[in-house]
Every structure is written in C-alpha cells, then in structure tokens.
C-alpha positions in Angstrom: -26.9 -5.2 -70.8 -27.5 -6.8 -67.4 -25.0 -6.4 -64.5 -24.5 -8.9 -61.7 -22.9 -8.7 -58.3 -20.6 -11.6 -57.4 -20.9 -12.8 -53.8 -17.4 -12.1 -52.6 -16.2 -13.5 -49.2 -17.1 -11.3 -46.2 -15.3 -11.6 -42.8 -15.1 -9.8 -39.5 -12.2 -8.2 -37.8 -12.9 -8.5 -34.0 -11.7 -6.0 -31.4 -11.9 -7.4 -27.9 -11.0 -10.5 -25.8 -9.0 -13.1 -27.7 -10.4 -16.6 -28.1 -10.3 -18.4 -24.7 -8.8 -15.4 -22.9 -9.3 -14.5 -19.2 -9.9 -10.8 -19.1 -10.6 -8.2 -16.3 -14.1 -6.7 -16.1 -15.8 -5.2 -17.9 -15.3 -6.9 -21.3 -16.8 -5.8 -24.6 -16.5 -6.7 -28.3 -16.6 -4.6 -31.4 -16.0 -5.4 -35.0 -15.3 -4.3 -38.6 -16.5 -5.9 -41.8 -13.6 -7.1 -43.9 -14.6 -7.3 -47.6 -16.6 -5.3 -50.1 -19.1 -3.0 -48.3 -21.7 -3.6 -51.0 -21.6 -7.3 -50.2 -22.2 -7.0 -46.5 -25.9 -7.1 -45.5 -25.2 -6.3 -41.9 -24.0 -8.1 -38.8 -26.2 -9.7 -36.1 -24.7 -10.6 -32.7 -25.9 -12.7 -29.8 -24.3 -13.4 -26.4 -24.7 -16.2 -24.0 -23.9 -15.0 -20.5 -22.6 -17.0 -17.5 -25.3 -19.5 -16.3 -27.7 -18.6 -19.2 -29.5 -21.3 -21.2 -29.9 -19.3 -24.4 -28.4 -16.5 -26.4 -29.8 -12.9 -26.3 -29.0 -10.0 -28.7 -25.7 -8.2 -28.1 -25.2 -4.6 -29.0 -21.7 -3.9 -30.3 -19.4 -2.4 -27.7 -21.7 -3.1 -24.8 -20.0 -3.8 -21.4 -20.2 -7.3 -19.9 -19.3 -6.6 -16.3 -20.2 -9.9 -14.6 -17.6 -12.6 -14.0 -17.9 -16.0 -15.8 -17.7 -17.5 -19.3 -19.2 -15.8 -22.3 -19.9 -16.8 -25.9 -20.6 -14.2 -28.5 -21.9 -15.4 -31.9 -21.7 -13.1 -34.9 -23.3 -13.6 -38.3 -22.5 -11.5 -41.4 -24.3 -12.1 -44.7 -22.8 -11.6 -48.1 -24.5 -10.4 -51.3 -26.2 -13.8 -51.7 -27.3 -13.9 -48.1 -24.8 -16.6 -47.3 -23.8 -16.4 -43.7 -20.3 -16.1 -42.3 -20.4 -17.0 -38.6 -17.8 -16.4 -35.9 -18.0 -17.4 -32.3 -15.8 -15.8 -29.6 -15.5 -17.5 -26.2 -13.8 -15.8 -23.3 -14.0 -15.5 -19.5 -14.4 -12.3 -17.4 -12.3 -12.5 -14.3 -13.9 -12.8 -10.9 -12.5 -11.9 -7.4 -10.4 -14.6 -5.8 -11.9 -16.5 -2.8 -9.7 -15.9 0.3 -9.6 -18.5 3.1 -7.6 -18.4 6.3 -9.2 -21.5 7.9 -9.5 -21.4 11.7 -10.6 -20.7 14.3 -7.1 -21.1 15.8 -6.3 -21.8 19.5 -2.8 -21.8 21.0 -1.1 -21.3 24.3 0.7 -18.1 25.2 4.3 -18.3 23.9 3.6 -21.4 21.7 4.1 -21.5 17.9 1.1 -20.9 15.7 0.8 -20.8 11.9 -2.2 -19.3 10.0 -2.9 -21.2 6.8 -4.1 -19.4 3.6 -3.6 -22.4 1.3 -7.3 -22.9 0.7 -7.5 -19.5 -1.1 -8.2 -19.8 -4.8 -9.4 -17.9 -7.9 -12.7 -19.0 -9.4 -11.1 -19.7 -12.8 -9.0 -22.8 -13.6 -6.4 -20.8 -15.5 -5.8 -18.2 -12.8 -3.7 -18.3 -9.6 -3.0 -16.4 -6.4 0.0 -14.1 -6.7 0.1 -12.3 -3.3 -0.9 -12.9 0.3 -1.2 -10.1 2.8 -2.0 -10.5 6.5 -3.5 -8.2 9.1 -3.2 -9.6 12.6 -5.2 -6.9 14.3 -4.3 -6.1 17.8 -1.7 -8.9 17.9 0.4 -7.0 15.4 -0.6 -3.4 14.8 0.1 -1.9 11.4 -2.6 -3.2 9.1 -2.0 -5.5 6.1 1.6 -6.7 5.6 3.0 -8.8 2.7 3.5 -12.4 3.7 3.4 -16.0 2.5 0.7 -18.6 2.2 1.6 -19.8 5.8 2.3 -17.0 8.3 3.4 -17.2 11.9 1.0 -15.5 14.3 2.4 -13.7 17.4 1.5 -15.5 20.7 3.4 -13.3 23.2 0.1 -11.9 24.5 -3.0 -13.9 25.5 -6.5 -12.8 24.3 -9.1 -13.0 21.6 -7.9 -11.7 18.2 -9.6 -11.1 14.8 -7.3 -11.0 11.7 -7.8 -10.7 8.0 -6.2 -12.3 4.9 -6.1 -10.4 1.6 -5.2 -12.3 -1.6 -4.6 -11.0 -5.1 -4.9 -12.9 -8.4 -2.9 -12.6 -11.6 -5.1 -9.9 -13.0 -5.1 -7.8 -9.8 -8.5 -8.8 -8.4 -8.7 -9.0 -4.6 -10.5 -11.1 -2.1 -10.5 -10.9 1.8 -11.4 -13.2 4.6 -11.5 -13.0 8.4 -10.1 -15.5 10.9 -10.3 -15.8 14.7 -7.5 -16.6 17.1 -7.6 -17.4 20.8 -4.3 -17.3 22.7 -4.7 -19.0 26.1 -3.1 -17.4 29.2 -0.4 -19.7 30.7 0.6 -19.4 34.4 4.2 -18.5 34.8 6.6 -21.2 35.9 8.6 -20.2 38.9 12.4 -20.7 38.6 14.6 -19.8 41.5 18.4 -19.8 41.5 20.3 -19.6 44.8 23.4 -21.0 46.5 23.1 -24.6 47.8 24.7 -23.7 51.1 25.3 -20.4 53.0 26.8 -19.8 56.4 24.3 -19.2 59.2 23.5 -15.5 59.4 25.2 -14.7 56.0 23.3 -12.8 53.3 22.7 -14.3 49.9 20.9 -13.4 46.6 18.2 -15.4 44.9 17.6 -15.0 41.2 14.1 -15.5 39.7 14.9 -14.1 36.3 14.4 -17.5 34.6 10.7 -17.6 35.7 
C-alpha cells in the first residue's frame, strides 16, 4: 500500500497593519499558517523599506521604526512546494512639518496675524488636528491652544521669538520657530482745553487721549 499527501491550500493569518493603513511607529508584522501543518513547508518574508530599491529579509515581529511606506512580501509553500504569496503595504507615520512663516514686522499697536497654514503632515492621508502657539515674552505662559491663524500681541515694541506646535491625527508632533519685530511708535500728542478763558482765570488741559 502506498500513501500520498494531497497538496491542500495553505494561507496566512496576518497580525499587524491593515493593507494601506497609516500606523504610528514602530510597526511590525507577525503571522500564523492557516491550513494543515504537515502541508506547510515554512514561511519566508522580505521587506522593502522607505526609499529602498530592493527587498531584504524580514524577521517575524521585528520593529519597523522609521517613517515612510513599507511593503512586506510573504511566501508560504504547500506540500507540493507551490507558493502562496501575500503582500502587505502600509505606511509608518512621520512627524508633521510645522511652519509659521515670517519673519513678521508690525508697528506697535497695529494688528498682526501669525500664519500656520503651511504646516502639513508628510503623508497624503493625514491632517493637522491641533495648533498651539507660544509667543514668548510677548505673551508669557508657554504653549496655548489656538487656530491656524493667531493674533500676535503688539502692545509692546521689541524683538520676539515664538513657536508653533502642531499635532497630526495620530498624535505625532512638530514644532517651528518664528521671529517678530514690533516697531516702536512715537506717541501722538492730543490736548483738550477750553477755546477761551478769561484773563487770569485757571483752566485744566487734558492730555489723556495722547
């Protein structure tokens, strides 16, 4: 009597980033063979890292800490050495790029808006979810939640260094500095007094509108 093994289908159950997903670092992938154990001749895995031109061997469960797009190719052979191949593509999230433009120049007491609209995440499917502004000596207190455009205080003249901190949808953070110059403006005298007074009479002059 002669016995034979039938080449039954063999598949892989993957545990890790979903196909096409954007995930926080570090990412990793592990797997289980689905099918008869005696019909699995092992799994080989390769990864193509961001910016790489070729695949390199990947060890199951190894961390992939760098941001960018990855492709992991897995091959599992059945009893007849027929391959079953799976490819998992995903992107590891990178820090957003903060931008507050500038340098800014305004006169003392004039309106001034700082613009963070050029801030962006490096991935097309991500977005900025929070803007926080630190206006340094112009507004003590450190970072405060704000909007993409924020009014800068101009009550005092001087040179100021501020910071913008942005957060993306996965909680990654990026920061940028900006410079502001508030020019000193000479006060404009304004005097209020009666048009006529009697000779020798006392009167009051009001300069409070200066």
